[in-house]
N, C-alpha and C positions, 0 to 999 in steps of 0.2 A: 421614631418612623422614620423621618428623613433622611438620616442616617442609614436605616437597613432600605428604604427606596433605591437609594445612592448607588447602596453595593451591589443589589441585584441588577442595574442600569452600567455599572461597569464590566457585573460577571454577564451579561449579555454581549457586552460591547467587546470584549475580547473573547467570541467565543465565532464571530462573525468575521466572513473572510476576508481579506485587508483589498480595499478597493484602489489601494497605487499599485500603478502599472508595474508591471513586472522585469526585471532587468534584464537586457533581449539578449537571448543565449548567444555564446560567444562560433562566431562563425568556424565551421570545422568543412575540408575540402581535399579528399584526396587525391587532388589536383593542385595542391596547392605548392609542389616540389618539381622541381623542374625533372625529366626523366620520363620515362615507358610508362604507364599503367594501363594495365589486362584489367576491362570492365566486361557489365554484361549487364543486361536487362530483359525481362520476359516480352514477345511480343506475339500476338495470334499464338498466346503454348509456346513458345517456342524460344528457348533459350536464346539470345543474340550476341555474340560476343564483340567487344569491340576494343581496340586500342589508342589510348590516347597519349600524342607526345606532347611535353611544356619543353620549350626549348631553354635554355643556360640562359638567365638573368630575367627571368620571367620575373615580373609585378603584379602580383595578384589586385594589385587597387586599381589598373589599367587595364583600361577594356581593351582586350587582346583581337587580333584579327585571326579567321577558323580556316581552313582549309578540308574540306575531307573529300579522303582519295578511295576511290573504289576496286577493287582489284576486278581484271580479268573473267568471265566464267568458267566455271571449274578450278576455277581459283581458291585463294583465303586471304584474312589480313595478314597469317606470313610473309606471303608473295608480296602485297601492297606495303610491305614496311621493311622490304629488301632492298637497302640498297643500292644494292650491284645490280636491280631490277630498274628501280623508279628513282633511287636520289630524293626521298622526298622527305627522309630526319638532318642530311645534312644543309637542304635548303630549307626548311625550319628552323636549324641553326644558327643561319646565315642573319637571315632574316627577321626572327622570332617572333615567327606567328605557332601558332596552337595547329598539330595536325591530326587529325582524326581518321581511324583506319578501319569502319564496318567488315564484319562480317556477312557474305551475305545468305541468302537461304539454303540451308541442306537437310539434307536425309541422313548425313552421318553426326553424331555425339562430337565428334571431334572437329565441325564445321568445315572438314575439307569437299570440294566437289562443291562450290557454293556456286549460284547463281545469283542473278537480278532481274524482277519481273521489271524491265524497262520496256513495256510494251508488246509486240511482237515476237520480242527475244528475252529470255531466254531461261532452255530445259526446267526444272519442277519449278520453280518461282513464276515463269510464265503459265505454266501450265496449272498450274495450282491456285496464281490470280493471286498469287502472298502481297500483301499490302506494306510496298517496302518504304514505298512515300509516307506511311504512316508508319513506317517505325523510323525513319527519317528524321520526323518531327519530332519524336517521344524524344529519342537519341541526343537531340538539338535540346527540344527543350530540358533534359536533364545534363547537358555541356552547363546550360546559362544556369543553372543551380548552384553547380560547380564555380565557375568562372562567371566574372568579369566580358563581356563576348560585344565587340566591336558592331553594332548592325548593316552596318556599311563596310563590314569587309567579310563578309561570310561568302567563301566559294566549295565550290564543286569539281572532283575533275577526275578522268578515271580512263583504265584501258579498255578496249576492245567494250564487251558487255558494260563494263565500267560505265566507260565514256557514253553507253546507250542510255546508262541508269541519271549521268551527271542530266544528258537532255530532255528523261523527262523529268526531275527536280525541276531544271528552268521552266519548262511546259508547266507546273502545278505547285511550284513552290518559289515563284519567284517575289513575295512579301516575303519572305530569306536569303534568296542566293541571289547577289549581283552581276555574278559572271559564272560559268566553266568552262572548263577546257576536257576535251574529247578524244581521243590520239585513237587509229585505228577502229573506230565506232561509230558506226551514223546514227541519225535520230532516226528510233524503228518506232515512236510512239503511237499512239492510236489515236488518241486527239490531241490537241494544245491549242493554250487560251491561256496566254502569261497573262498577269495581271499589272505588271511595268515590263517594262524594256530590259533587257538580260545581255550580258556580253557574251560573246562564244567567239574563241578559239578550237578554232579543228583541225590536227595532224593526223595527213595522211600519205602511204607510202602508194606511189602510183603503182607499185606490183603487189600488192599488200593480196596475197595467196587465198583468205578465207572472206573479210568485208570486201569484196572488189568495189574497185574504186567507183570505177562507170555503174555501180548497182547491180546484185544478185551475191550468192553464196559459193564460195569456192567448191573443190572438190571434199576439203575435209571439215566442210560446216553446209554441206550439200541440204543438211536433212533439216539444219536448226531453221530458216526462214529466207524468204529473198529479200538481201536489206536493201534498206532506202539510197541513193548513189550518194557518193560526197559532193557533185552537185546540185541535185537538187535540197541537198541538208542546208548546206550553205545560202542557198535562194532561198530558202524558205525562214532561213532566218534572217537574212538580209529584209525581206519584208517585212517578219514578225515586227522589227524593230526600226520599222521605216529607214533603212541606208542611203546609200546613193549605190543604186544597181552596179555602177562602173568604179571598180575596186582598185585599188593602187599599189604599185610592189614598196615595198618596205624591208623586203629583203632576196635578193638579187645573188648568190651565191654558187658553188660548183655541187652540183646535187641536192640543190634545196631553193625554195621560192616562196616565201610570205605577199600575201596578199591581202588589204586590210579596204574593208567598206565604213568607210566615215561618216558622221553628218545622220547620226542615227537618233533616234530621242532620248532625252536624258547624258546626253554625253557619251550612249554604249556604240559600239564598235564592235563589228564579226571579221575577225579574221581567218582567212584559210593558210595555211603553209603545207606544201607537199614536197616529199624526197620523192625520187628516180627512185631508188632502192633501199630496202630494209625488211622486206613483205609484212608482216603483219606485228607488230614488234616496236616499243619506246625506241624512238632516236636518240640515240647517245647513251642506252642500256643494254642491257644481257634480258635475253629469252629467257623466260621460265625454264622453258624444254631444252637447251644448247641456242647457240648462235649469240647473232645480237643486230641492235637496229642500225639504222643506218647512221655511220661518221660523221652524215653534213650538218646535221643539226640535234642541237641537245635539246630536247621536249621538256627536260624538267626545268632548264634557264629560261626556255621561251614561255613556258606557264608562269614562272616567277616575275618574268617583268611583265606579264600582260595583266598579273593579278594587280601588282603592287606598283608597277612606276608607270603607269600610262596617266 
């Protein structure tokens, strides 16, 4: 009888699920290897594409700095990732950070002619009130599932409408972004209450024909919005960050001048670089529709130094 009960107990024990902890699944990431990775996620019913460039020498076990780079209005991620225009791939490879090229909202399946809802600008993203801040949060969460991100070195940068989007992220995602760079795109947010200070570098040409330096819209963008002026944008962020009102000249070159406002909270900085010429373009780069930005300054190099060398 005793042996029969023991046999029944043994059978019952074998039938129970194991209570021993399962071995962790092997970590797999599509971003484990250097190179360009084209990915997508669905946000508000729309498939949003993005490209992640992982530099040579990337070590998955080490926390990585990340730059999110936003294309201009009417562009797409292909423009943003083009070296001739903005030089972001080369900068990533030199400095060793990951660069992410998100695609804005587009009514086309190709993702072309995309815009960002940066507040008062731009296009169908603004008109449909697309939650682009939510999209960037979802994208950042997905990136963190794939690689180790250094939370102290997450940055946003962009051209024109992309620069305006960087300002909106500084306003609404200061918990994520510690610094931004905006080129030819002022702060046109509807509201701005950052939870912490965010460093800002603004680069603009005096003769910008679309986003006028002193406010308003040029002839080619007169139906978009009346853009906030560069001085008002810089003054706003100097105030938000608690910086000194009087700036110090940190670059005085032929055709370009940079002024930095220091003494900000948490060691942050607000810097303005102005080129005499170049129009609505990325200084040191080529225009998407032909022509070139000001040769007096490399916005790419200035941006890299602002993010990584201060």
